[in-house]
N, C-alpha and C positions, 0 to 999 in steps of 0.2 A: 912290887903287889903280887898277891898270889890268886889265880883264878880259878872255880871251880866248874869246869862243865859239865850238866848234867846230860844223858841222853846221847854220850858220846860217840855211840855205835850207829845214831840214824844219819839220815840223808844231813841233816844242820850241822850235827854233833860232828860228823867225819869233816864237813869242812872248815869247821873251826880248828881244826886238827891241824891242818893245811895252814890256813891264812895265819897262824900264831907260829908257826915255827920257826920262825928269826925274831920273835918278841922278845925282849928284855926282859918282861912279866914273865911269871913261872905260871904254868897253864897246868891245871889237874881234872884231867878226863875220868870221869864216872859213870859207870851205866850198871845194871844188874845182870849184866851177861859179858865176859870176854870179849874181845873185838874178834871176828871170824880172819882177820889180817892179821892179828898177833900184834897189833899196836898196843902199847901200853895203856893199859885201862884199872881203874880203883874199882873195886865191887863197893855200891851204894845205893840203899834201898830208902829214897826220898821218902816213902810215907811212914817211915821210921823216925819221931821225933828227936831221939837220941840218937838215934845213929848219925842223921845230920847235923846236930849239934857238937858232936865230937869230933866228926870231919871237920870242921869248922874252925874249932880249936885246935887241933892236930896240926892242921895245915895253914893256919891264921889267915884263914880267906877273906879277903876286902872285897869281892867282887864274884857272885853265881852268874850264871848263865844258863836257865833253864831251858835246854832243848828238849826236853823229855815230855811226854804225852800220850795220852792213850788217846789215839789218831782213825781209828777201825768206824768211820761211821755209822756203816750199818750195823755193826754187831755191838755198838754204845746203844742200840733203842731195845735192846735185850740185856743190857748189862749197865745198868745205871749206876749202882754202888760201886762197881771197880770203877767206871769212866770218872766218878766223882772223885773217886779217891785219888785218881791218877793225876785230873785236871783242876781239880778245886782244893782236896786236902792239902796235895803234897806241896804245889804255890804256895800255900798258907803258911807250910811247918819251912819253908824255904825263905820266907819272908819272917817272920818271926826271929829265925837264925841269923837274918842279916840285922834287922833291928837289933837283935841282942849285943852285934857283933860292929853296929856301927858300919856297915856294909850295904852294897848295893846291889838289887836284884834285877837281872834284865830277864823279864819272862818272855816267852813266845807266843802268841795267842794267834787268831784266825779269824778270815771275815765271815764264818761259819757262825760269829755272835748276830751277826744282820741276818735280814733274808723276809719275815713275816711280812712287813710292811712294805707295800709295791713303792718304788722309784727307779729314778732314771738319772740319776747323778752320783759319781760318786760318793763314797761314804766316809764323811769327817771323822775325825777321832772324838768329839763331842755328839755325836748321833746315837741316840738311844738304842740299845740291843734288844734283836727282837728274834731270838734262835726260833728255828722251826725243829731242830732236833734235839736227842740228848747229847749229842758231841758239842754242838753250838751252847746247848745251856748249860753244860758243867764248864766249860771254856769261858765261858761269861761267868761264872761263878768265879773259876780261880782270880779273873780280872779284879770282882769283886772284893775277895778278901784280900790281896795282895793291897788294895787302896787302903781298907780298913785295917792294915796292920800298924799303918803309922811306918812302916819303912821305906828308904829311898827306894825308888822302881824307876824302873824304863819297862812298858810294858810294850811288845812291839808286833803288830797284827798284820800276817801275811796271809796269802792265798798260791793255793794252786802250787805247790812247792813240788820242784822233782831236782831230780841229780844225776848223777853214774851209781848212788849208793840206793840199796834197799828196792823196794818196791814204789813204782809210781806210775802215773799215768805214761810219760816219755817210754818207758822202758817197753811198758803194757803194749802201747802204740808201734813203737818198733816191731816187735814181735810178731804182733799181727799184721801189719802190712807189708812183711817179708814172709807171710806165710799162706794171708788168705786173699782170694781174688776181688773179695768184697768185704768192705764192713760200714756197719752205721753208727753215727755219734751226731750224740744230741747237738743241737744250734740254738735251743730256745734258753740255755743258761751261760748265762755272760760274765767275763770276771779278768784275771790277767795272769799268766802264769808266773810263777817264780823261779828262780834257778837257784838254788840252796849257797852255790858260791857265791853270789849277789849279796843276798843275805848277810851272809859270814864276814862280808869285805863292809859292809855297814857297820856292824856290830863291834869288828875288830877297831874300824878306826874310831866310834865312839870309847872303846876302851882305852886304846893306844894313845889317842891325843885328850886324854881325862875332859872330855867335851860332858859327859854327865855331872858336872862341878858345878854346870851355869843352867844345864836344862834336866828336867824328868819328865816324868808322865806315861801316855798314851801316844805312841805313835802308828803310823802307817807305813808298811814296806810290802810294795811286789814289785817286777817289774814296769816299765813303761806301757802303754798302749791299751786296747781291751780287745777281746774275742772272744767267741765263744770256743767250747771245747771241739765242736766240730772243725772249726777253725786250726786249733792248734794241733789237731789229730793230722790235718792237711801238713801243716806246716813241718811236721815232724819226718811226714811219709815223702815229701819234697826233700828237705835238707839229707836225708839217710838217702835219697835215690831209689825208694822204694815206689816208683811210679806205675808200676803193672798194678797195684792194687786200687780199685775203684773207690774212694771214702765217700761214701754219701752222707746228706745230713737227715736228721731225723728229729722227733720230737719227744720228751722225757718221757710221757706217758707208754710209749714204747718199750721201755725197762721198765717194769714195775720194781718199787723199793718201797722198803719200809719209812725211809729217808722223803721228807719235802727237803730239797733242797734250793740255795737261795737260786732265783731266777737272775739276779744281779746284784754284783759282791764287787765291783771296781773301788778299790782304796783310794781315796784322796792323800797323794805323798806330799803336799805344799807342805805340811810342817817338819816331818822330817829333813827334809830338804834345806828347810829355814834356818832350823835350827842346828844342824849337825854337818850344814855343807855336802850332804851326799848325795855324789851322783849316780842317778840313775839307769840302768840300760832298757834300749828297747828290747821288749820280750822275743822278738824274733832272734835279732842277736845273740841275746843269749842263748835262746835254742842253739843255734849254729855253731854257738862256741862249746856247749855241753856234746854236742854229736860231736865233734873235731876230738876231742878230747876221749872219747868213748871208741875213738876208730872208725866212729860209721860215716 
């Protein structure tokens, strides 16, 4: 099986490289820029329908794992057209290509498709999307267009992604707690951090085991447990030994933003665990694992 991975130089894409190293399948890693680490990367613009169709035919692709997205939540508020092109138009192009090839699209979405309606129970896959900003809205549009395409697909919503790669909350907190005597982090937004390595392992399990032959549709994946960004920051500091920094809780309105972020976006993972027998690590265990890999 030939599997094309988009956004291969991002957090999840880099982990897909790692987990698939010993696979008998052929993985083709694509992005719009070369890898900073010099890893093999094919150039592919997924907003170009002709280029995508050509790539699928050239490599005889049976599965696309779409890790690419416009993820700058703040900037998206001023760049709707760009966010829509990357988060909705591009997934629709990938879906059309897989439908024509009789293949499968695995697409990564987000907890930001929720948030407007108040709730305090974990979000289920069949819950109506009520995004509060452009990022979440365009990601929801992407989901809707994939579903409308008629292609076989698995959409995995995830949340609070972090890893050793790229820019993310964990790496920001590592730097701040190592250099500042005190920081403030919001405590009134609850969710669950997701280690990109764990998510990549779950995707790889679904692909390697051909589990998509029995189950498709929308799924949720984040690590187990619930925390606030404040709790997340404290755990990072403690595991890294940055205990000299005083991490204090604060309200969201102390950090003015164009975006209204979901106050509660914990994801219910019952379905993915049941259908694919995926084991989901607890969030603090994965934070510690990531920091150990980073040498912290």
